[in-house]
C-alpha positions in Angstrom: 4.9 -30.1 -17.7 4.9 -33.6 -16.3 8.6 -34.0 -17.2 9.5 -30.6 -15.9 8.1 -31.6 -12.6 9.5 -35.1 -12.6 13.0 -33.9 -13.5 12.8 -30.7 -11.3 13.6 -28.7 -14.4 12.8 -24.9 -14.5 13.8 -24.0 -18.0 13.0 -24.8 -21.6 14.6 -24.4 -25.0 12.8 -25.0 -28.3 14.6 -27.2 -30.9 13.6 -24.6 -33.5 14.1 -20.9 -32.6 10.9 -18.8 -32.7 9.5 -15.5 -31.4 6.0 -16.8 -30.5 6.8 -16.5 -26.8 3.1 -16.3 -25.7 2.9 -20.1 -26.5 5.3 -20.9 -23.7 3.0 -19.6 -20.9 1.5 -23.0 -21.1 4.7 -24.4 -19.5 5.5 -24.2 -15.8 8.9 -22.6 -16.3 11.1 -19.9 -14.9 13.1 -19.2 -18.0 13.2 -20.1 -21.7 15.9 -20.0 -24.4 14.0 -20.2 -27.7 15.3 -17.0 -29.4 18.3 -15.3 -30.8 19.1 -11.6 -30.4 19.5 -11.7 -34.2 20.1 -14.4 -36.7 19.3 -14.0 -40.4 19.5 -17.7 -41.0 16.6 -18.7 -38.7 13.1 -19.1 -40.0 12.0 -16.0 -38.0 15.1 -14.1 -38.9 14.4 -10.7 -37.1 15.3 -12.1 -33.6 14.3 -10.3 -30.4 16.8 -7.4 -30.9 18.3 -7.4 -27.4 21.5 -8.8 -25.7 19.8 -8.8 -22.3 17.4 -11.2 -20.6 13.8 -9.9 -20.6 10.6 -10.6 -18.8 7.7 -12.2 -20.8 4.5 -11.4 -19.0 1.2 -13.4 -19.1 -1.4 -10.7 -18.7 -4.2 -13.3 -18.0 -2.5 -14.7 -14.9 -0.1 -11.9 -13.8 2.8 -14.4 -14.1 5.5 -14.9 -16.6 9.1 -16.1 -17.2 12.5 -14.8 -18.2 13.6 -15.1 -21.8 17.3 -15.8 -22.3 18.1 -15.0 -25.9 21.3 -16.5 -27.5 23.6 -13.6 -28.3 26.3 -15.3 -30.2 25.9 -17.2 -33.5 25.5 -20.9 -32.8 28.4 -23.2 -33.8 26.4 -25.1 -36.5 25.7 -21.9 -38.4 29.3 -20.6 -38.3 31.4 -23.7 -38.8 29.1 -26.2 -40.6 26.8 -24.1 -42.8 29.1 -21.0 -43.4 32.4 -23.0 -43.2 34.2 -20.4 -41.1 37.8 -21.4 -40.3 38.4 -19.4 -37.1 36.4 -17.8 -34.2 37.0 -14.2 -35.1 33.2 -13.6 -35.4 32.7 -15.0 -31.9 35.5 -12.8 -30.5 34.2 -9.6 -32.2 30.6 -10.1 -31.0 31.8 -11.1 -27.5 33.8 -7.9 -27.2 30.9 -5.8 -28.4 28.5 -7.4 -25.8 31.0 -6.9 -23.0 31.4 -3.3 -24.0 27.6 -2.8 -23.5 27.3 -4.9 -20.3 25.2 -7.6 -22.0 24.7 -11.4 -21.6 26.9 -13.8 -23.6 24.9 -16.9 -24.3 26.1 -19.3 -26.8 24.5 -22.5 -28.3 27.0 -25.2 -28.9 26.6 -28.9 -30.0 29.0 -31.5 -28.8 27.8 -33.8 -31.5 29.2 -31.4 -34.1 32.6 -31.1 -32.4 35.5 -33.3 -33.4 37.4 -34.2 -30.3 39.8 -36.7 -31.9 41.8 -34.3 -34.1 41.5 -36.6 -37.2 39.7 -35.9 -40.4 36.5 -33.8 -40.1 33.2 -35.2 -41.1 30.8 -33.2 -43.3 29.0 -31.8 -40.2 31.9 -31.4 -37.8 34.3 -28.7 -36.7 37.4 -28.9 -34.4 36.6 -28.9 -30.7 39.7 -26.6 -30.4 37.5 -23.7 -31.7 35.4 -23.9 -28.5 38.4 -24.4 -26.3 40.0 -21.3 -27.8 36.8 -19.3 -27.2 36.9 -20.2 -23.5 40.6 -19.4 -23.2 39.9 -16.0 -24.8 37.2 -15.2 -22.2 39.4 -16.2 -19.4 42.4 -14.2 -20.5 40.7 -11.1 -21.8 38.1 -10.7 -19.1 39.6 -12.2 -16.0 37.6 -11.3 -12.9 35.3 -9.2 -15.0 32.5 -11.7 -15.8 29.9 -13.7 -14.0 29.9 -17.4 -15.0 26.4 -18.6 -14.1 23.8 -21.2 -14.9 20.7 -20.2 -16.8 18.5 -20.8 -13.8 20.7 -18.5 -11.7 20.6 -15.6 -14.1 16.9 -16.0 -14.6 16.3 -16.0 -10.8 18.5 -12.9 -10.5 16.8 -11.1 -13.3 13.3 -11.8 -12.2 14.0 -10.6 -8.7 16.2 -7.6 -9.3 15.5 -6.1 -12.8 12.4 -4.1 -13.7 9.9 -6.3 -15.6 9.5 -4.3 -18.7 8.1 -5.9 -21.9 10.5 -6.2 -24.8 9.7 -4.1 -27.8 9.2 -6.6 -30.6 7.5 -6.3 -34.0 3.8 -6.8 -33.6 0.7 -6.9 -35.6 -1.3 -3.7 -36.1 -4.2 -5.2 -34.1 -1.9 -6.0 -31.2 -0.4 -2.4 -31.3 -3.9 -0.9 -31.2 -4.8 -3.2 -28.3 -1.7 -2.2 -26.3 -2.2 1.5 -27.0 -5.8 1.3 -25.9 -4.8 -0.4 -22.7 -2.2 2.3 -22.0 -4.8 5.0 -22.6 -7.2 3.4 -20.1 -4.4 2.9 -17.5 -3.3 6.5 -17.5 -6.8 8.1 -17.8 -6.8 11.5 -16.1 -9.4 10.9 -13.4 -8.8 7.3 -12.3 -5.8 8.1 -10.0 -5.1 6.3 -6.8 -2.3 7.0 -4.3 -0.8 4.0 -2.4 1.8 4.6 0.3 4.0 1.8 1.7 5.6 2.6 5.0 6.7 -0.9 6.1 8.2 -4.0 4.4 5.1 -6.3 4.6 3.2 -3.8 2.5 5.4 -4.5 -0.6 4.2 -8.1 -1.5 0.7 -7.1 -0.3 0.2 -4.2 -2.6 2.0 -5.6 -5.7 -0.9 -7.8 -6.9 -3.4 -5.1 -5.9 -1.6 -2.5 -8.0 -1.5 -4.9 -10.9 -5.2 -5.7 -10.7 -6.0 -2.0 -10.4 -4.0 -1.3 -13.5 -5.9 -4.0 -15.4 -9.1 -2.2 -14.5 -7.8 1.1 -16.0 -6.6 2.8 -12.8 -3.3 4.7 -12.6 -1.4 4.3 -9.3 1.1 6.7 -7.6 3.2 4.5 -5.4 5.3 6.1 -2.6 7.5 4.2 -0.1 9.2 5.1 3.2 12.8 4.0 3.7 12.2 1.8 6.6 12.8 -1.9 7.5 13.9 -2.9 4.0 10.7 -1.5 2.4 12.5 0.1 -0.5 14.8 -2.9 -0.9 11.9 -5.3 -1.2 10.1 -2.9 -3.6 13.2 -3.1 -5.8 13.2 -6.9 -5.5 9.6 -7.0 -6.5 10.3 -4.6 -9.5 7.8 -2.0 -8.3 8.0 1.5 -9.7 7.8 3.8 -6.6 9.0 7.2 -5.2 11.2 6.9 -2.1 10.0 9.6 0.4 11.0 9.9 4.1 12.4 7.5 6.6 11.9 6.0 10.1 12.7 8.2 13.1 13.3 5.7 15.8 11.5 4.7 19.0 11.2 8.1 20.8 7.6 9.1 20.8 8.1 12.8 20.3 10.7 12.4 17.5 8.5 9.7 15.9 5.5 12.1 15.9 7.7 14.8 14.4 8.9 12.3 11.7 5.3 11.5 10.8 4.4 15.1 10.3 7.7 15.9 8.5 7.1 13.0 6.1 3.6 14.2 5.4 5.0 17.5 4.2 7.7 15.7 2.2 4.9 13.8 0.4 2.9 16.9 -0.3 4.6 18.1 -3.6 4.4 14.7 -5.2 0.8 14.1 -4.2 -0.3 17.6 -5.1 1.1 17.2 -8.6 -0.5 13.8 -9.1 -4.0 14.9 -7.8 -5.3 11.4 -6.7 -9.0 10.8 -6.2 -8.3 8.3 -3.4 -5.5 7.4 -0.9 -5.0 3.8 0.1 -2.5 2.3 2.6 -2.1 -0.4 5.2 -1.8 1.9 8.2 0.4 4.7 6.9 0.0 7.6 9.4 1.8 10.1 7.2 -0.6 9.4 4.4 -3.5 9.8 6.7 -2.2 13.2 7.9 -1.7 14.5 4.4 -4.9 13.1 3.0 -6.8 14.8 5.8 -5.0 18.1 5.1 -5.6 17.9 1.4 -9.1 16.6 1.7 -8.3 13.4 -0.2 -10.7 10.5 0.7 -8.8 7.6 2.2 -9.0 3.9 2.9 -6.9 2.5 5.8 -6.5 -1.3 5.5 -5.6 -3.0 8.7 -5.3 -6.5 10.2 -4.4 -5.7 13.8 -7.3 -4.0 15.7 -5.1 -2.9 18.6 -2.8 -0.7 16.5 -2.7 2.8 17.9 -4.2 5.5 15.7 -3.7 9.3 15.6 -5.9 11.5 17.7 -8.6 13.5 15.9 -7.4 12.2 12.4 -9.4 9.4 10.9 -9.7 7.7 7.5 -12.9 7.9 5.6 -13.0 4.1 5.3 -11.5 1.1 7.1 -11.0 -2.3 5.4 -10.3 -5.2 7.7 -10.4 -9.0 7.5 -13.8 -10.5 8.2 -12.5 -12.3 11.3 -11.9 -8.8 12.9 -15.1 -7.3 11.5 -17.3 -10.2 12.8 -15.7 -10.0 16.3 -16.1 -6.3 16.7 -18.5 -5.4 19.6 -19.3 -2.2 17.9 -18.9 -1.6 14.2 -17.3 1.7 13.3 -19.0 3.8 10.6 -17.8 3.1 7.0 -16.0 -0.2 8.0 -15.7 -2.7 5.2 -14.5 -6.3 5.4 -12.6 -8.6 3.1 -12.4 -12.4 2.8 -9.5 -14.3 4.4 -6.3 -12.7 5.7 -3.9 -10.1 4.2 -1.3 -12.8 3.3 -3.9 -14.6 1.1 -3.6 -11.7 -1.3 -0.1 -12.7 -2.5 0.7 -16.2 -1.3 -1.5 -17.9 -4.0 0.9 -16.6 -6.7 4.1 -17.7 -4.9 6.5 -19.9 -6.8 9.2 -21.5 -4.7 12.9 -21.7 -5.7 15.3 -23.9 -3.7 18.2 -21.9 -5.1 17.7 -19.4 -2.2 19.5 -21.7 0.2 22.6 -21.6 -2.0 22.2 -17.9 -2.4 22.5 -17.2 1.3 25.2 -19.8 1.9 23.4 -22.8 3.3 24.5 -26.3 2.3 24.0 -29.8 3.7 21.0 -31.3 5.5 20.7 -29.0 8.4 17.4 -28.1 10.0 16.6 -24.5 8.8 14.8 -22.1 11.2 13.8 -18.7 9.9 13.7 -16.2 12.8 12.3 -12.7 12.8 13.2 -10.6 15.9 10.5 -8.4 17.6 9.8 -4.9 16.3 11.5 -3.1 19.2 10.6 0.3 17.9 6.9 -0.3 17.4 4.4 1.4 19.7 2.9 -2.1 20.6 6.3 -3.6 21.5 6.4 -5.6 24.8 9.9 -6.2 26.3 8.8 -9.8 27.1 9.2 -10.5 23.3 12.9 -9.6 23.5 13.4 -12.0 26.4 11.8 -14.8 24.4 13.9 -13.9 21.3 17.1 -14.2 23.3 16.0 -17.5 24.8 15.0 -18.8 21.4 18.4 -18.0 19.9 20.2 -19.6 22.9 18.1 -22.7 22.6 18.5 -23.1 18.9 22.2 -22.3 19.1 22.8 -25.2 21.5 20.7 -27.6 19.4 22.6 -29.9 17.0 22.4 -29.6 13.3 20.2 -26.5 13.5 20.9 -23.3 11.4 19.1 -20.0 12.1 18.4 -17.6 9.3 17.8 -14.3 11.2 16.1 -11.4 9.4 16.9 -8.2 11.5 14.5 -5.3 11.0 17.3 -2.7 10.7 21.1 -2.3 10.9 21.0 -1.4 14.6 19.2 -4.7 15.4 21.7 -6.6 13.2 24.6 -5.0 15.0 23.2 -6.0 18.3 22.7 -9.6 17.2 26.2 -9.9 15.9 27.6 -8.4 19.1 25.5 -10.6 21.4 26.2 -13.9 19.6 29.6 -13.5 17.8 30.4 -17.3 18.0 27.1 -18.3 16.4 27.6 -15.8 13.6 31.1 -17.1 13.0 30.4 -20.8 13.0 27.4 -20.6 10.8 24.8 -21.3 13.5 23.4 -17.8 12.7 23.2 -16.6 9.1 22.1 -13.0 8.4 21.6 -12.4 4.7 23.8 -9.6 3.3 21.0 -8.4 0.9 17.3 -8.3 0.7 15.8 -11.7 0.0 12.3 -13.0 -0.9 10.8 -13.8 2.6 8.2 -16.2 1.2 10.8 -18.2 -0.6 12.9 -18.4 2.5 9.9 -19.5 4.6 8.9 -22.2 2.1 12.4 -23.7 2.1 12.7 -23.6 5.9 11.6 -26.3 8.3 9.9 -23.9 10.7 9.7 -20.2 11.5 9.8 -18.2 14.8 8.8 -14.6 14.6 8.1 -11.6 16.9 5.9 -10.0 14.4 2.5 -10.6 12.8 3.2 -10.7 9.0 5.9 -13.4 8.9 3.8 -15.6 11.3 0.8 -15.3 9.0 2.9 -15.8 5.8 4.2 -19.1 7.3 0.7 -20.1 8.3 -0.6 -19.3 4.8 2.2 -21.5 3.3 1.6 -24.3 5.8 5.0 -23.9 7.4 5.1 -24.7 11.1 5.3 -21.3 12.9 5.7 -20.1 16.4 4.9 -16.6 17.6 7.0 -14.9 20.3 4.9 -11.7 20.0 3.9 -10.6 23.5 1.8 -7.6 22.7 -2.0 -7.8 22.8 -3.0 -10.8 20.5 -5.2 -9.7 17.6 -8.2 -11.5 16.2 -6.3 -12.9 13.2 -3.6 -14.5 15.3 -6.2 -15.9 17.7 -8.0 -17.4 14.7 -4.9 -19.0 13.4 -3.9 -20.3 16.8 -7.4 -21.8 17.4 -7.2 -23.6 14.1 -3.7 -25.1 14.8 -1.9 -23.0 12.1 0.1 -20.9 14.6 1.6 -21.8 18.0 1.8 -19.0 20.6 5.0 -19.0 22.8 4.1 -17.3 26.0 7.0 -18.1 28.3 10.6 -19.3 28.2 9.4 -22.7 29.3 7.2 -23.0 26.2 10.3 -22.8 24.0 11.5 -26.3 24.9 8.1 -27.8 25.3 6.2 -26.5 22.3 8.7 -25.9 19.5 9.2 -29.1 17.5 12.6 -29.3 15.8 12.2 -31.7 12.9 12.5 -31.5 9.1 9.4 -30.6 7.3 8.0 -32.7 4.5 6.1 -30.5 2.1 5.0 -30.9 -1.5 7.1 -29.5 -4.3 5.1 -26.2 -4.3 2.2 -24.8 -2.3 -1.3 -25.5 -3.3 -2.4 -22.2 -4.9 -5.8 -21.2 -3.7 -8.1 -18.9 -5.6 -7.7 -15.2 -5.5 -10.9 -14.4 -3.6 -9.1 -12.2 -1.0 -7.3 -10.2 -3.7 -10.6 -9.7 -5.6 -12.4 -8.8 -2.4 -10.0 -6.0 -1.6 -9.7 -4.6 -5.1 -13.5 -4.6 -5.4 -13.8 -2.6 -2.2 -11.2 -0.1 -3.4 -13.0 0.4 -6.7 -16.4 0.7 -5.0 -15.1 3.4 -2.7 -13.3 5.2 -5.6 -16.5 5.4 -7.6 -18.3 7.2 -4.7 -15.9 10.1 -5.1 -15.1 10.1 -8.8 
């Protein structure tokens, strides 16, 4: 681990292939290459039986790494041990892998290659074999393959592919243990319904769901197609059901959309029969839960959010900073330690590759910018004016690059139309796909946001952050501002006087705090569940 950190390495490969992958959780790695898909000449000859990368989970920490198995026979086996005189086996296996859309990963040794063309040693083979292999790929599969580094495929796989455990041979004791866990997890009565209707809910609920599963609870997860919620859920490898969408800013149409989505949710929820409904302010869930008499918990961290008339949750769960500042405590109000972002930030692992992923090179000062939520009921037009002024100020500043994360396609179109030159010359970069917001923030020099979640994420990471939100300031943001972790931008003049444009100097990765906030929320959910089960 010391050398991994010193050399900034993120992968590992054992000198002897083995299938004891649980050992490698002791290493701080993102990927490992210590296995073959199959190799009868290895000490553990069964291999891992797959031509794809796969996720190796550490159940004790909810973390893991990507395993990249070698899928072609290594050169030493073919040409030194077996004395093969051509690469026909490589070609045949390559064609089969390509046919099935798999990963071609080959282990070669330059010290066994003879580059001189003279007499071969007892443990040498002609380097021409390897050159022929590369020419074969280039000619037979031109423009049909992705030539990528191990760290790049592992990053892609961990962010985009469902993290399912590989089916390997296991001991009878382990099989019984896993079957017992599955039985507990899907027990008939321990059912909870979680609804995500906005993008910040995805990273928030992911560790909560994992912890609930560990405690034997089965979770139905639904998601609204709004503000990249579903895209982030895919990125985080969450299994969910996409139901409903956002209906815009018009109050009447928005109310109709909430009611309509509630009825869209009804068949799925009725079939699942949850004991408890949980969300972070989902109004559609609240409507349906009230109609179906399902007890509900509404988690919230902004006390000025507008609720629905005559429809209330059974329980409210809020940060202690809101709870303790309430003049009058509402019935059945619960509190949790810390802030919402403390649930998932402790498990965050940064990856600088994200800058290359979105096309940023060089030593420019990176500013992550989140526009205001113009369709939210709490939106104040002053936030839009501050956003425009921020973009103009940063656009005229030297060596500054803005990574802007629009909330929807309409907002993205408006930004591109308003600042076409900045978008063309690279002053503004708008990612063309959903990216990990925490990773982007960590690799940025500062953040400016018109919404609460990104401000608080940056504050939790220790990234300098400036808020252009001009709605009523909530207790959490006031708390962060008073403690110097968040700077409020209240006028156009504040932009030039308060925002400090300088490169940040942070440690290699954030200091992971304990998971007290996560445990506090999960304990409250379980405690409420037990009242109704």
